[in-house]
C-alpha positions in Angstrom: 59.0 28.8 77.0 59.3 25.4 77.6 57.6 23.0 79.9 61.0 22.3 82.1 61.7 26.0 81.9 58.2 26.8 82.9 58.3 23.8 86.4 61.5 25.5 87.9 59.8 29.4 87.7 57.1 28.1 89.0 58.8 25.8 91.7 61.5 29.6 92.5 57.7 31.0 93.1 56.5 28.4 96.7 60.5 29.9 97.9 58.7 32.8 98.0 56.1 34.0 101.7 52.3 33.1 101.2 49.7 31.4 103.4 49.7 27.8 101.8 46.7 27.3 104.5 44.4 30.0 104.2 45.0 30.1 100.0 43.8 26.0 100.7 40.9 27.2 102.5 39.9 29.8 100.1 40.1 26.8 97.5 38.3 24.5 99.5 35.6 27.0 99.2 34.9 27.3 95.7 35.3 23.7 95.5 32.5 22.0 97.5 30.4 25.3 95.9 31.8 23.7 92.5 28.2 22.0 90.6 30.6 19.2 89.6 31.5 18.4 93.0 27.7 18.5 94.8 26.0 16.8 92.2 29.6 13.6 91.9 28.7 10.6 93.7 32.5 9.6 93.4 35.0 11.9 93.5 38.7 11.5 92.4 41.0 13.7 94.1 44.5 13.5 94.7 46.6 13.7 98.0 48.3 17.2 98.1 52.0 17.7 98.6 53.2 20.4 101.0 53.1 22.4 97.5 50.1 21.9 96.9 46.6 22.9 97.7 45.4 20.7 100.8 42.9 18.2 99.7 41.9 16.8 103.0 39.6 19.4 103.5 37.2 18.3 100.4 38.4 15.1 100.5 37.2 14.8 104.1 34.4 16.9 103.3 33.4 14.4 100.7 33.4 11.7 103.3 31.0 13.5 106.0 28.1 13.7 103.2 28.4 10.2 101.7 30.4 11.1 98.5 32.9 8.1 97.5 36.7 8.6 97.2 39.2 7.4 95.5 42.8 9.2 94.8 45.5 7.9 93.0 48.1 5.0 92.9 51.5 5.0 90.4 52.8 1.3 89.9 55.2 1.5 87.0 53.7 3.4 84.0 50.4 3.8 85.4 48.1 5.5 87.5 44.9 3.9 88.9 42.1 5.1 91.6 41.4 3.5 95.1 39.6 3.9 97.9 40.4 6.1 100.1 40.5 5.3 103.5 41.7 7.9 107.0 45.2 7.0 107.7 45.2 4.0 105.5 48.5 5.6 103.3 51.6 4.6 102.4 54.4 6.7 100.9 54.5 5.5 97.1 55.9 6.9 93.8 58.0 10.2 94.4 56.6 10.2 98.1 53.7 11.0 97.1 50.6 9.8 100.0 49.0 7.5 98.5 46.0 4.8 99.5 46.8 1.2 100.8 43.6 0.0 99.1 44.1 -2.3 95.8 40.0 -2.6 95.2 39.2 -0.7 92.4 37.0 2.0 92.0 34.1 2.8 89.9 34.5 5.7 87.0 34.2 9.1 88.1 31.8 11.8 87.8 34.3 14.4 88.6 38.3 14.5 88.8 40.0 16.8 90.9 43.7 17.1 89.1 47.0 18.4 90.0 49.3 20.8 88.2 53.0 23.5 88.6 51.3 25.8 86.6 47.8 26.3 83.1 47.0 28.9 81.6 43.5 30.8 80.6 42.9 28.4 77.6 42.9 25.9 80.5 46.0 24.2 79.2 48.2 22.4 82.4 51.4 22.4 83.4 51.9 18.7 84.9 54.8 16.9 87.3 56.3 15.3 83.7 55.3 12.1 83.8 51.9 11.9 82.2 50.0 10.4 84.6 47.2 12.5 85.0 47.9 13.1 80.8 46.9 9.7 80.0 44.2 9.1 82.3 42.1 11.9 81.6 42.0 10.8 77.6 39.9 8.4 78.1 37.7 10.5 80.8 34.2 12.5 79.6 33.8 13.6 82.9 34.5 17.1 84.8 38.6 17.7 84.9 38.7 20.4 87.8 42.3 21.1 88.3 43.0 22.8 92.1 46.4 26.2 92.1 47.4 28.4 93.4 46.4 32.3 92.2 50.8 32.8 91.2 50.7 28.9 89.7 48.7 30.7 86.0 50.8 31.6 83.4 50.0 33.7 80.3 50.4 30.3 78.2 51.3 26.6 79.2 54.0 24.6 76.9 51.4 21.9 75.9 52.1 19.0 73.5 49.3 17.0 71.4 49.1 14.2 74.2 48.4 17.1 77.3 44.7 17.5 77.8 43.2 20.5 78.7 40.7 20.9 81.8 37.2 22.1 82.2 38.2 24.3 84.9 40.8 25.5 87.5 39.6 26.2 91.6 42.5 28.7 92.9 41.7 30.7 96.4 41.2 34.1 94.4 38.8 32.6 91.6 37.6 29.9 89.6 39.0 29.7 85.7 36.8 28.4 83.0 37.0 27.5 79.6 
């Protein structure tokens, strides 16, 4: 099955009734217990949409525990990370919240990555623009996907430029390489 078909199949699953809030809470519990997160000083994390686990609680927890949090901003073909400031967002590319800050970020200690689907080998199917794959190709820190368990597929279509994750955290388990 090609990437486009896999994206459509996963998207259809979101129309089925499920409790995003409860699932996101369980994902939060797993995420904050991850060693890579607890040891991190600089946390790179995406600002979630309604079709992704809610990342706001992870961000708030990180800030409350003295971590530096950085969120992505898209500019053309490039994605960069900038300091998180509560309430200081605009709608950027694709209608996704982005930080207003243009300050640069220090290197990450951990990166939380959005995804459309994943498989047991930690292959990640993204939204199709390649922003995270380009960014992750030059990043040698733990790469943790956040997803709902129904986003797991037997095999994700992947290319040579796709960067596998180190783990994917869902509401039911943490999957690792």
